[in-house]
C-alpha positions as CSV (number, residue, x, y, z in Angstrom):
1,M,0.0,0.0,0.0
2,N,2.8,2.4,0.9
3,K,4.6,1.7,-2.4
4,L,1.4,2.5,-4.3
5,I,0.9,5.8,-2.5
6,L,4.6,6.6,-3.1
7,C,4.1,5.8,-6.8
8,F,1.1,8.2,-7.0
9,I,2.9,10.9,-5.1
10,S,6.0,10.5,-7.4
11,A,3.8,10.6,-10.5
12,F,2.0,13.7,-9.3
13,I,5.2,15.5,-8.5
14,L,6.7,14.6,-11.9
15,I,3.6,15.8,-13.8
16,S,3.1,19.0,-11.8
17,S,6.8,19.9,-12.0
18,T,6.8,19.6,-15.8
19,V,3.4,21.2,-16.4
20,Y,4.6,22.6,-19.7
21,G,5.9,19.2,-20.7
22,G,9.6,19.7,-21.0
23,E,12.8,20.9,-19.4
24,I,13.0,23.9,-21.8
25,H,9.5,25.0,-20.9
26,D,10.1,24.7,-17.2
27,A,13.4,26.6,-17.4
28,I,11.6,29.5,-19.2
29,K,8.7,29.5,-16.7
30,N,11.3,29.8,-13.9
31,N,13.1,32.6,-15.8
32,D,16.4,30.5,-15.8
33,V,18.1,32.2,-18.7
34,K,21.4,30.3,-18.3
35,R,19.6,27.0,-18.3
36,V,17.6,27.9,-21.4
37,R,20.8,28.8,-23.2
38,A,22.5,25.6,-22.2
39,I,19.5,23.5,-23.2
40,L,19.3,25.2,-26.6
41,N,23.0,25.0,-27.2
42,D,22.7,21.2,-26.8
43,N,19.6,20.9,-29.0
44,T,18.2,23.8,-31.1
45,N,15.3,21.5,-32.3
46,L,13.7,22.2,-29.0
47,L,12.7,25.7,-30.3
48,E,9.8,24.0,-32.1
49,N,9.0,21.6,-29.3
50,Y,5.4,21.8,-28.2
51,S,4.6,21.4,-24.5
52,L,1.8,19.2,-23.2
53,E,-0.3,22.4,-23.2
54,G,0.4,23.2,-26.8
55,F,2.9,26.0,-26.3
56,T,6.3,26.4,-28.0
57,P,9.2,27.8,-25.8
58,L,8.4,31.3,-27.4
59,H,4.8,31.1,-26.2
60,V,5.9,30.2,-22.7
61,A,8.4,33.1,-22.6
62,V,5.8,35.6,-23.9
63,F,3.1,34.2,-21.6
64,H,5.3,34.9,-18.6
65,G,6.8,38.2,-19.8
66,R,10.3,36.9,-20.0
67,Y,11.9,39.5,-22.3
68,E,15.5,38.3,-22.1
69,I,14.4,34.8,-23.0
70,V,12.1,36.1,-25.8
71,E,15.2,37.9,-27.2
72,E,17.3,34.8,-26.9
73,L,14.7,32.7,-28.7
74,L,13.9,35.1,-31.5
75,I,17.1,37.0,-32.2
76,K,19.9,34.5,-31.3
77,K,18.2,31.2,-31.9
78,K,15.7,32.3,-34.7
79,A,12.6,30.8,-33.2
80,N,9.5,30.9,-35.4
81,A,7.7,34.1,-34.4
82,Q,4.5,32.9,-36.3
83,A,4.1,29.6,-34.4
84,L,0.6,29.0,-33.3
85,I,-0.6,27.3,-30.1
86,H,-2.1,23.9,-30.5
87,G,-4.5,21.7,-28.5
88,N,-5.9,23.9,-25.7
89,K,-8.2,26.8,-25.1
90,Y,-5.7,29.1,-26.9
91,E,-5.8,27.0,-30.1
92,G,-4.6,29.2,-33.0
93,W,-3.2,32.1,-30.9
94,N,0.2,33.5,-31.7
95,A,2.6,35.3,-29.4
96,Y,0.9,38.7,-29.9
97,H,-2.4,37.3,-28.5
98,L,-0.6,36.0,-25.4
99,L,1.2,39.3,-25.0
100,A,-2.1,41.2,-25.0
101,L,-3.6,38.7,-22.6
102,K,-0.8,38.4,-20.0
103,V,2.0,41.0,-20.0
104,R,1.0,44.0,-17.9
105,E,4.3,45.7,-17.1
106,M,5.1,48.5,-19.5
107,P,8.8,47.8,-20.1
108,A,8.4,44.1,-20.7
109,F,5.3,44.6,-23.0
110,N,7.0,47.2,-25.1
111,K,10.3,45.3,-25.4
112,I,8.6,42.0,-26.3
113,S,6.3,43.8,-28.8
114,V,9.3,45.3,-30.6
115,L,11.0,41.9,-30.8
116,L,7.8,40.3,-32.1
117,D,7.5,43.0,-34.7
118,M,11.1,42.7,-35.8
119,C,10.8,38.9,-36.2
120,G,7.5,39.1,-38.2
121,C,4.9,38.0,-35.7
122,D,1.5,39.0,-37.2
123,Y,-0.5,41.4,-34.9
124,N,-3.3,41.6,-37.4
125,T,-4.3,37.9,-36.9
126,T,-7.7,37.1,-35.4
127,V,-8.6,34.2,-33.2
128,I,-12.1,32.9,-32.6
129,V,-13.2,33.2,-29.0
130,N,-16.8,32.4,-28.1
131,G,-17.7,32.7,-31.8
132,K,-16.1,36.2,-32.2
133,N,-13.0,37.1,-34.2
134,L,-10.6,38.9,-31.9
135,Y,-7.4,40.8,-32.6
136,P,-4.7,41.1,-29.9
137,W,-6.0,44.6,-28.9
138,D,-9.5,43.1,-28.5
139,I,-8.1,40.6,-26.1
140,A,-6.3,43.4,-24.2
141,K,-9.6,45.4,-24.0
142,I,-11.6,42.4,-22.8
143,T,-9.1,41.5,-20.1
144,R,-8.7,45.1,-19.1
145,N,-4.9,45.0,-19.8
146,R,-4.4,48.8,-19.6
147,T,-0.8,48.6,-20.6
148,A,-1.6,46.8,-23.8
149,C,-4.5,49.1,-24.6
150,M,-2.4,52.2,-24.0
151,L,0.5,50.9,-26.2
152,F,-1.8,49.8,-29.0
153,E,-3.5,53.2,-28.9
154,L,-0.2,55.1,-28.6
155,D,1.0,53.4,-31.8
156,H,-2.2,54.5,-33.5
157,I,-1.9,58.1,-32.2
158,M,1.8,58.3,-33.2
159,S,0.9,57.6,-36.7
160,T,-1.4,60.7,-36.8
161,F,1.5,62.9,-35.6
162,L,4.1,61.3,-37.9
163,P,2.6,60.7,-41.3
164,E,5.5,58.6,-42.5
165,K,4.9,56.1,-39.6
166,Q,2.1,53.7,-40.5
167,P,0.2,52.3,-37.5
168,K,0.7,48.6,-36.8
169,F,-2.8,48.3,-35.5
170,T,-6.0,49.5,-37.1
171,I,-8.1,50.7,-34.2
172,T,-10.3,53.6,-33.3
173,D,-10.9,55.3,-30.0
174,T,-14.2,53.5,-29.5
175,E,-12.4,50.1,-29.6
176,V,-10.2,50.8,-26.6
177,D,-11.5,51.9,-23.3
178,A,-11.5,55.7,-22.7
179,Q,-9.0,55.7,-19.9
180,A,-6.4,53.9,-22.1
181,V,-6.9,56.6,-24.8
182,K,-6.4,59.4,-22.2
183,D,-3.3,57.7,-20.8
184,A,-1.8,57.3,-24.3
185,K,-2.5,60.9,-25.3
186,K,-1.1,62.1,-21.9
187,M,2.1,60.0,-22.4
188,L,2.5,61.4,-25.9
189,K,2.2,64.9,-24.8
190,S,4.7,64.5,-21.9
191,L,7.2,62.7,-24.1
192,F,7.0,64.8,-27.2
193,G,5.1,67.9,-26.3
194,L,2.6,67.0,-29.1
195,E,-1.0,68.0,-29.2
196,K,-3.5,67.4,-31.9
């Protein structure tokens, strides 16, 4: 009986400790940059390794706001920025959708967004949630991610001040909550002394 209980406890610990399904995913979740580098130096094929939850290492890094690891994966190891999540409630989502959902600190969001842009992640991709097509900024709005709403809106506003800069996102003031719009305009004014 004790051996059976010990087996169940061991199996539970093993499953719960590798919830993402692999050493690379766990190292990313724990923000162990050195371990991530060591694992990828041994086997770069793990860049495309899907976890039990359907996430690539890039998805896990974005989900947890791990900028340094996102940079390592995209810039140094050339991970696929367009990879889609498979087999869970986030089926078909890309890294931008996860960024809009989870990352709420300004520096991390902005840095990861720039890296995703540089590496070709498509921010104009929709996913179907409860029968509705949603863009990343829709997800930010629904989840009340003010950081994401403000940065999406800031990008849109910047394009009105700088005609040569095309907006990444096609949104209007009514698509983002009013406070995010005010925050973005206030930030623009303080940064650049711009009014329009």
